[in-house]
C-alpha positions in Angstrom: -3.4 1.3 7.5 -0.2 -1.1 8.3 0.0 -4.0 5.9 1.5 -7.4 6.0 5.3 -7.4 6.4 5.6 -3.8 8.0 7.7 -4.0 10.8 6.3 -1.5 13.6 7.5 -0.1 17.0 5.2 -1.5 19.6 4.5 -0.4 23.3 4.6 -4.0 24.0 2.9 -5.6 26.9 5.4 -7.5 29.1 4.8 -11.4 29.6 5.0 -11.4 33.2 4.0 -7.7 33.9 1.0 -7.3 31.5 0.1 -3.4 32.7 4.2 -2.6 32.3 5.3 -1.8 28.3 8.6 -2.6 26.7 9.1 -0.4 23.1 10.5 -3.0 20.8 9.2 -3.9 17.2 7.0 -6.3 15.8 6.3 -7.9 12.4 2.6 -7.4 10.9 1.1 -10.8 10.3 -2.5 -10.5 9.5 -3.6 -9.5 6.2 -5.1 -6.0 4.7 -8.6 -7.1 4.8 -8.2 -8.0 8.1 -6.6 -5.2 9.3 -9.5 -2.6 7.9 -12.2 -4.7 9.0 -11.6 -4.0 12.8 -9.0 -1.7 12.9 -6.6 -4.3 14.8 -3.7 -5.9 13.3 -2.1 -9.1 14.6 1.7 -9.2 15.4 4.9 -11.3 16.0 7.3 -9.8 18.6 11.1 -9.2 17.4 13.4 -9.6 19.5 17.6 -9.6 20.1 17.2 -12.9 21.8 17.9 -15.4 20.1 16.8 -19.2 20.8 17.4 -23.0 19.6 13.4 -22.7 19.0 11.5 -24.5 16.0 8.9 -21.1 16.1 12.1 -18.8 15.9 12.4 -16.9 12.5 15.9 -15.2 11.6 16.3 -11.5 10.5 19.1 -10.1 8.9 19.4 -6.7 7.3 19.1 -7.9 3.7 15.3 -9.3 4.7 14.5 -5.4 5.9 13.9 -2.1 3.3 15.6 -0.3 6.8 18.0 -2.0 8.8 17.5 -2.9 12.5 20.4 -1.8 14.7 20.9 -5.5 16.1 20.4 -9.0 14.7 16.9 -10.2 15.5 14.7 -12.8 15.0 10.8 -12.7 14.7 8.8 -15.4 17.8 6.4 -16.9 15.2 4.0 -18.4 18.3 4.0 -15.1 20.5 1.1 -13.9 17.9 -0.7 -10.6 19.7 -3.4 -8.6 18.8 -2.7 -4.5 18.8 -5.6 -2.5 18.4 -4.2 0.7 16.3 -7.0 3.5 18.0 -5.5 2.2 21.4 -1.6 4.4 20.1 0.3 1.8 21.3 1.6 1.2 17.6 4.3 4.5 17.0 4.7 3.5 13.8 6.4 2.1 10.8 9.9 1.6 11.0 11.0 -1.0 8.0 9.2 -4.2 6.3 10.3 -7.6 5.2 11.3 -8.5 1.4 8.4 -11.1 0.2 10.5 -14.4 0.5 11.2 -13.5 4.3 7.5 -12.8 4.6 6.5 -16.6 3.6 9.1 -17.8 6.1 7.4 -16.3 8.8 4.0 -17.1 7.8 4.7 -20.2 7.6 6.3 -20.8 10.9 3.0 -19.3 11.9 1.1 -22.1 10.4 3.1 -24.7 12.3 2.2 -23.0 15.7 -1.5 -24.6 14.5 
């Protein structure tokens, strides 16, 4: 089961074409209790396109247990539910440290 702070590879639906997907990293933001309850995870996408947005969290490789190939940021206002059993998730590729996770969760709370 995936845990909060895991960076996973996901077949992520495209915004303008939901039937099509793009393989991209995402961070699990739901906690373990929620993840086990419904076998779903809440994720935020990770993108290489940087934005000047108050809801984007910049990631660098010092924040991660395994490096990503490019500088990236978490889109904290683009939360999505992924069902584990639908095989959208390819697997875990990294995880963020606790300080980074706290910063991401803080930005998510600001969305609401």
